[in-house]
C-alpha positions in Angstrom: -29.3 169.9 -13.6 -29.9 168.3 -9.9 -34.3 168.7 -10.0 -34.3 167.7 -6.4 -31.6 170.4 -5.2 -33.4 173.2 -7.7 -36.8 172.3 -5.5 -35.0 172.3 -2.2 -33.8 175.5 -2.9 -37.7 176.8 -4.2 -39.1 175.2 -0.6 -36.3 176.9 0.6 -36.7 179.9 -0.9 -40.7 180.1 0.0 -40.5 179.7 3.1 -37.7 182.6 4.4 -39.9 184.2 2.5 -43.4 183.5 4.3 -45.1 182.1 1.8 -46.9 178.6 2.3 -47.3 176.2 -1.1 -50.7 176.9 -1.3 -50.0 181.5 -1.5 -46.8 180.9 -3.7 -49.1 178.4 -6.4 -51.6 181.3 -6.5 -49.3 183.7 -7.1 -47.6 181.8 -9.6 -50.9 180.9 -11.3 -50.4 176.9 -10.8 -52.0 174.2 -8.1 -50.5 173.4 -5.0 -49.9 170.2 -6.8 -47.4 171.6 -9.4 -45.8 173.8 -6.6 -45.3 170.0 -4.3 -43.8 168.7 -7.8 -41.3 171.1 -7.9 -40.3 171.4 -4.5 -39.9 167.8 -4.7 -37.6 167.4 -7.6 -40.2 165.5 -9.5 -40.5 168.6 -12.2 -39.1 172.1 -12.9 -41.1 175.2 -13.1 -40.9 177.4 -16.9 -38.2 179.5 -17.0 -41.2 181.9 -16.6 -42.4 181.0 -13.2 -38.7 180.6 -11.8 -38.1 184.6 -11.9 -41.2 185.3 -11.4 -40.9 183.2 -7.9 -37.6 184.4 -7.6 -39.0 187.5 -7.7 -41.4 187.2 -5.1 -39.2 185.4 -3.2 -36.5 188.4 -3.2 -33.7 186.6 -4.6 -31.8 185.6 -7.4 -32.3 183.5 -10.3 -28.8 181.4 -10.3 -29.9 181.0 -6.4 -32.9 178.9 -7.0 -31.0 176.3 -10.2 -29.5 176.1 -7.1 -25.9 178.0 -8.5 -25.4 181.0 -5.7 -23.3 180.0 -2.5 -25.8 179.1 0.4 -26.5 181.6 3.3 -24.1 180.1 5.3 -21.1 180.1 2.9 -21.7 183.7 2.1 -21.0 184.1 5.9 -17.8 183.0 5.2 -16.9 184.8 2.6 -17.2 187.8 4.8 -19.7 189.6 2.4 -20.0 193.3 4.3 -23.5 195.1 4.5 -21.8 199.1 3.7 -18.1 199.3 2.2 -17.4 202.0 4.6 -18.4 203.3 8.3 -21.5 206.1 8.2 -19.8 207.7 11.2 -16.0 207.5 10.0 -17.3 209.3 6.4 -19.3 211.9 8.5 -16.2 212.7 10.2 -13.8 212.5 7.1 -16.6 215.0 5.0 -17.3 217.5 7.8 -12.9 217.9 8.6 -12.7 218.5 4.8 -15.8 221.3 4.6 -13.9 223.0 8.1 -10.4 222.2 6.7 -11.4 223.5 2.5 -14.2 226.5 3.7 -17.3 224.6 2.4 -19.5 226.1 4.2 -22.4 224.6 1.9 -21.0 221.6 2.1 -20.9 221.6 6.2 -24.2 222.8 6.1 -25.5 220.2 3.7 -24.2 217.2 6.3 -25.9 218.2 9.2 -29.3 218.8 6.2 -29.2 215.6 4.8 -28.3 213.8 8.1 -31.1 214.9 9.4 -33.8 215.0 6.9 -33.0 211.6 6.3 -33.3 210.3 9.9 -34.7 206.7 10.4 -34.4 206.0 6.6 -32.2 202.7 5.8 -31.5 200.9 2.5 -32.3 198.4 1.0 -31.4 195.2 3.0 -29.0 192.6 2.1 -30.5 189.4 1.4 -27.3 187.7 3.4 -27.6 190.0 5.9 -30.3 191.1 8.9 -28.5 194.7 9.7 -29.7 197.6 9.1 -27.7 200.0 6.7 -28.3 204.1 7.6 -29.5 205.6 4.4 -27.0 208.3 5.0 -24.2 205.5 4.1 -25.1 206.3 0.4 -24.7 210.1 -0.1 -21.6 210.4 2.2 -20.1 207.4 0.1 -21.1 209.2 -2.8 -19.2 212.8 -1.4 -15.9 211.2 -0.5 -15.6 209.3 -3.3 -16.4 213.2 -5.0 -14.1 214.2 -2.6 -11.0 211.6 -3.5 -11.5 212.2 -7.2 -10.4 216.1 -7.0 -14.1 217.4 -6.2 -13.3 220.6 -4.1 -16.1 222.5 -5.4 -18.6 223.6 -2.5 -21.9 223.8 -4.1 -21.0 220.2 -6.2 -20.4 218.4 -3.2 -23.6 219.9 -1.1 -25.4 218.6 -4.0 -24.2 215.5 -3.7 -25.3 215.5 -0.2 -28.7 216.5 -0.9 -29.3 213.8 -4.6 -32.0 212.2 -2.6 -33.8 214.9 -0.3 -36.5 216.0 -2.4 -37.0 212.0 -3.7 -36.8 210.4 -0.6 -38.2 213.3 2.0 -40.8 214.9 0.5 -38.5 218.1 0.7 -39.3 220.7 -2.4 -36.4 221.6 -4.1 -37.1 225.8 -4.0 -37.3 224.3 -0.1 -34.1 224.2 0.2 -32.5 226.5 2.7 -29.4 226.3 0.1 -27.7 228.3 -2.8 -29.9 228.3 -6.4 -27.9 226.3 -8.2 -27.5 223.8 -5.4 -31.2 223.9 -5.5 -31.2 223.9 -9.1 -28.6 220.3 -9.4 -30.9 219.2 -7.0 -34.0 219.1 -8.7 -32.9 217.5 -12.0 -32.0 214.9 -10.0 -35.2 214.1 -8.2 -37.2 211.9 -10.8 -40.7 212.2 -10.9 -43.7 211.4 -13.5 -45.1 214.6 -14.3 -49.0 214.8 -15.6 -50.0 213.8 -18.5 -46.2 211.8 -19.1 -46.0 208.2 -19.4 -43.1 206.8 -17.2 -40.8 207.0 -20.4 -41.7 210.5 -21.6 -40.8 211.5 -18.2 -37.1 209.6 -18.2 -36.3 211.0 -21.4 -36.7 214.4 -20.1 -35.2 213.7 -17.0 -32.2 212.7 -18.4 -32.0 215.3 -21.1 -32.5 217.7 -18.1 -29.4 216.5 -16.6 -26.9 216.3 -19.7 -27.3 220.1 -19.9 -26.0 220.4 -16.6 -22.1 219.4 -15.9 -22.6 219.2 -12.3 -25.6 217.3 -12.4 -24.2 215.0 -15.0 -21.6 214.2 -12.3 -24.0 214.1 -9.6 -26.3 211.3 -11.4 -22.7 209.4 -12.8 -21.1 208.6 -9.4 -24.8 208.3 -7.8 -25.1 205.5 -10.1 -22.0 204.1 -9.8 -22.4 203.4 -5.9 -25.5 201.6 -6.6 -24.7 199.3 -9.1 -21.6 199.0 -7.2 -24.6 197.1 -4.3 -27.4 196.0 -6.7 -25.9 192.1 -6.5 -26.7 192.3 -2.8 -30.1 193.8 -3.1 -31.6 193.1 -6.1 -33.7 190.7 -7.7 -32.6 188.9 -11.1 -35.0 191.1 -12.8 -34.3 194.2 -11.3 -30.4 194.1 -11.9 -31.2 193.7 -16.0 -33.2 196.3 -16.4 -31.6 198.5 -14.1 -28.0 197.2 -16.4 -30.4 198.4 -19.3 -31.6 201.7 -17.7 -27.7 202.5 -17.2 -25.9 201.7 -21.0 -29.1 203.5 -22.0 -29.3 206.4 -20.3 -26.3 207.1 -17.7 -23.1 206.0 -19.6 -23.9 208.7 -22.0 -23.7 211.2 -19.7 -20.0 210.2 -18.9 -19.9 211.3 -22.9 -21.1 214.7 -22.2 -18.8 215.3 -19.5 -15.3 214.7 -21.4 -16.9 216.4 -24.0 -17.9 219.2 -23.0 -16.5 219.6 -19.2 -12.8 219.5 -19.5 -12.8 219.4 -15.5 -14.2 216.3 -15.2 -13.0 214.4 -17.6 -10.5 212.1 -15.9 -14.2 211.6 -13.5 -16.0 210.9 -15.7 -13.5 208.1 -17.1 -12.5 206.8 -14.0 -16.3 206.6 -12.9 -17.6 204.7 -16.1 -14.5 202.4 -16.0 -16.0 201.3 -12.0 -20.1 201.3 -13.9 -19.1 199.1 -16.8 -16.6 196.9 -15.0 -19.3 196.0 -12.4 -22.3 195.8 -15.1 -20.0 193.8 -17.1 -19.2 191.2 -14.2 -23.0 190.4 -13.6 -24.1 189.8 -16.7 -21.5 186.9 -16.8 -23.0 185.9 -13.6 -26.0 186.3 -14.7 -25.6 184.6 -17.9 -23.6 181.6 -16.2 
C-alpha cells in the first residue's frame, strides 16, 4: 500500500472540500499532528476515519486509497453529466403525448417543468455543470414509453412523481385525475408523526406494493438513480442505497411479475438493469 500516494489523495480531497488540517482534525476527532502524518505518508488513518473523510469531502473510499482515476484522467474518459438532454427528452415526450392523445401526460410535462424550475440534480464530482432536475423525470418517462407504456395516467404519474416531495405541493392539490394523485401520493415518502424512519419506510413500500402502477414508477425511479449514483454518492451512501434497493425495491419487480402480467416484461428488464449496476458497483467497492 503506497502511504505517500494515499496521503496525497487525502490532502487533495481536504483542499477541494475547503478544509484546513485543523478543521479536518476536529471533525475526525484527532490531533492536527495526526492529519499531518496522514498527508505526509508517515501514517494511515484507520478504516472508520478513511470512510469519514470520504463522506466529509464528498469523495470515495477507493479514491482516498489512490485507486480511482484522477480528475484529469476522468476528463479523458469523457464522463457524462447526463445521459440525454432535457430539451430533447421534453420534445420527445410532448410529441408522444400530442400524437397519442395523452392529455394528462401533456399537461404533466408543463406542470412538472414549472414546479421543478430552479432545481438541479446532485452534481457529479467530476463536473461543475449543473443538470436541471427535470432531467430525471423526463428520462424516466422516455424509458417507460420505450418499454411499451402507453398508459396516460402512468406516464403522467412518472413525470410528477417527485413534485410532492421536492416542491411542497400536496398530492390532493395536484390538478390531475384522482388516479394520478393517488400514485404520486403512494410514491412520495415522508415520516408520519409517531413513526420511526424504519417503520415509515416499511409502510411506504408496503403501500406501493398494493398498486401496480406505483410499483412501476418506483422501479423505474430506482433504476435511474442507481445508474447515476456512482458519480455523486459517497461510498457509504452507495452501500446504504444498495441495501435498501435489495430489501425493498427489487421485491416490487416480483409483485409485478406475479400480479400484473401487462408489466412482466418491463419488470424483468428494469430488474436486470438494476441488478447489473449494483453488482458491478459491489465489485468496484470491494476491490
